C-alpha positions in Angstrom: 27.9 13.3 11.8 27.0 17.0 11.6 23.8 17.5 9.6 25.4 20.3 7.5 28.0 18.0 5.8 25.3 15.4 5.1 23.2 18.1 3.5 26.1 19.2 1.4 26.8 15.6 0.4 23.2 15.3 -0.8 23.5 18.5 -2.8 26.7 17.2 -4.4 25.1 13.9 -5.2 22.2 15.7 -6.8 24.6 17.7 -9.0 26.4 14.6 -10.0 23.2 12.8 -10.9 22.0 15.8 -12.8 25.3 16.0 -14.7 25.1 12.3 -15.5 21.6 12.6 -16.9 22.4 15.7 -19.0 25.5 14.0 -20.5 23.7 10.7 -21.0 26.4 8.9 -18.9 26.1 6.5 -16.0 26.5 8.2 -12.6 29.4 5.9 -11.8 31.3 7.3 -14.9 30.8 10.8 -13.6 32.1 9.8 -10.2 35.1 8.0 -11.6 36.0 11.0 -13.8 36.3 13.4 -10.8 39.7 14.8 -10.1 39.1 14.5 -6.3 37.1 11.8 -4.6 33.9 13.3 -3.2 32.6 12.8 0.4 32.0 9.1 1.1 28.3 9.7 1.7 28.0 11.4 -1.7 29.7 8.5 -3.4 27.5 6.0 -1.6 24.4 7.8 -2.6 25.3 8.1 -6.2 26.5 4.5 -6.4 23.3 3.3 -4.8 21.2 5.2 -7.4 23.3 3.6 -10.1 23.3 0.0 -8.8 19.6 0.0 -7.9 18.4 2.3 -10.7 15.7 0.1 -12.2 14.3 -0.7 -8.8 14.3 3.0 -7.8 12.8 4.2 -11.1 10.1 1.5 -10.8 9.2 2.6 -7.3 9.1 6.3 -8.3 7.1 5.6 -11.4 4.5 3.6 -9.4 4.1 6.2 -6.7 4.0 9.3 -9.0 0.4 8.8 -10.2 -0.3 10.6 -13.4 3.4 11.4 -14.0 5.8 9.4 -16.1 9.5 9.6 -15.1 10.3 11.1 -18.5 7.8 13.9 -18.0 9.1 15.0 -14.6 11.5 17.9 -14.2 15.1 16.6 -14.3 15.9 17.9 -10.9 12.7 16.5 -9.4 13.4 13.1 -10.9 16.9 13.0 -9.5 15.9 14.3 -6.1 13.4 11.4 -5.9 16.0 8.9 -7.0 18.4 10.2 -4.4 15.8 10.1 -1.6 14.5 6.6 -2.6 18.1 5.3 -2.6 18.6 6.7 0.9 15.4 5.2 2.1 16.4 1.8 0.7 20.1 1.7 1.6 20.6 3.9 4.6 18.2 2.7 7.4 20.2 4.6 10.0 18.9 7.9 8.5 15.5 8.7 9.9 12.7 8.8 7.4 11.7 12.3 8.3 15.3 13.5 7.6 15.2 11.9 4.2 11.9 13.5 3.3 12.8 17.0 4.7 16.2 17.0 2.8 14.5 16.0 -0.5 11.8 18.6 -0.2 14.5 21.2 0.7 16.6 20.2 -2.4 13.5 20.3 -4.7 12.4 23.6 -3.4 15.8 25.2 -3.7 16.8 23.8 -7.1 13.5 23.2 -9.1 10.1 24.8 -9.6 7.8 26.4 -7.1 5.6 23.3 -7.0 8.5 20.8 -6.7 8.6 20.7 -3.0 5.0 19.6 -2.7 5.3 17.1 -5.6 8.4 15.5 -4.1 6.8 15.4 -0.6 3.7 13.7 -1.9 5.6 11.0 -3.9 8.1 10.4 -1.1 5.4 10.1 1.6 3.9 7.2 -0.4 7.2 5.6 -1.0 8.4 6.0 2.6 5.3 4.1 3.8 6.0 1.3 1.2 9.7 1.1 1.9 10.0 1.6 5.6 6.4 1.0 6.8 
């Protein structure tokens, strides 16, 4: 699959996770309410974050030393959730691609320091999850 559509699918998944968090609804409910079914990769990412949420949040919370999930910027938290879901459930996607995409999303949509923060947390998690 062409990298651009995968990048767009990740962007769309991030917007859906962000919307779910702001509305206080489960990500599955946001997906189900869409008028048009999103890209299959987008749906798979969002549903993985939903189904493995406690596991993902536990991993992120453990790796983000000095940061509670609730204190993280909303975008950073959801970028991390998305990337960890991809590390866990999509072994066909190279680890470097997952990390680069997450850093790009954090840098584009969050604070100036978000790219470095996300990279640091994900480097730790990638080593734990994928060795």
